[in-house]
C-alpha positions, 0 to 999 in steps of 0.5 A, a space after each residue: 532881572 533887567 540888565 539896567 537893575 542888575 548894573 544898579 545892584 552891581 554899582 552899589 557893591 562896587 562903590 562900597 568896595 572901591 569908592 575912590 579907585 586910582 589909575 593903576 598905572 603910575 604917571 604924572 601928567 597926560 603925556 606919561 599916562 599915554 605912554 604907560 597905557 601905550 606900554 600896557 597892551 599885552 603886559 601887566 600893569 605891574 610890569 609896566 610900573 616897573 619899567 616906566 620910572 627908568 624911562 620917564 627918568 630920561 624921557 618924560 616929555 615928547 621932546 625928550 622921547 624924540 631925542 631917543 633912537 627906538 633901539 635906545 627906548 627898546 632897551 629900557 623897555 625890553 622886559 615889556 611884551 612887544 617891546 621893539 614895536 612899542 618903542 617904535 611907536 613911542 618915537 613916532 608918537 612923540 614926533 606927531 605930538 610935537 608936530 601938532 603943538 607939543 601937548 597931549 590934548 583932550 580930543 578923540 581924533 587926535 589921541 587915536 591918530 597917534 602911533 600905537 594908540 587905539 580906542 581903548 588907550 585913548 579912552 583911558 587917557 580921556 577918563 584918567 587924564 582929563 575927566 572925560 566920561 569914557 568906558 575903556 574895555 580890556 579883556 578883563 572888563 569884557 570878560 566880567 561884563 559877559 559873566 554878569 549878563 550885562 553884555 553879549 560878550 561878542 566883541 569889546 566894542 559891543 561890550 562898551 556900548 552895552 556898559 555905556 547903556 546901563 551905567 550913567 555917564 557920570 560913573 563911567 570913569 570910576 566904573 571901569 576901574 572898579 571892575 578891573 580891581 574887583 576882577 583882581 580881587 574877587 573874580 579871576 579868569 581861571 579856577 573861579 567859583 561863581 557860586 561864592 563870588 559877591 557879584 557872579 553868585 547872583 548876577 550869573 545865569 545858572 547856565 553860565 555857572 554850569 559852563 564855567 564849572 566844566 572848564 
């Protein structure tokens, strides 16, 4: 089966299961989404959502965040992985946004210039806050794309290019969220029976199924 035909069939399944997938990180505007995504690196969305209410209660704008010392931010987000580095980045990021006019804007170069913001974080903000077609690829999407034979899986950058090639741009913003939710519910990283999965059972190659059974 060609990749694009496989992607079409996968898209039908995902649209049926998750017709309107929400952004799993709690936020109320582009800035709070940016902060939440920046905090989510190497940390679960669940943990981020437990920490951000206290953070946003005191600093839900760049101006408020810039008034806090990194140690103050760190004490609030202490349960988050890499908290000291992320606290420094949040303070620097706030100052950068203020210097640029005070608003988070839908511009790739601007977003990727901010402290602690890489392409994946910028992609989530562009898609989730501004509706700009993007296909953020995290380790979970990277893994599932390889399992399903939609990408070579050599790098997240290659996976992003491969997924963009087989899914229509107007589906990208919901599709990456659907894959995340599907992975959590049906397609875990460990102890997964590919033969019983609604997608892996027909999309994964026999070689892939045998390889994962041996793990």
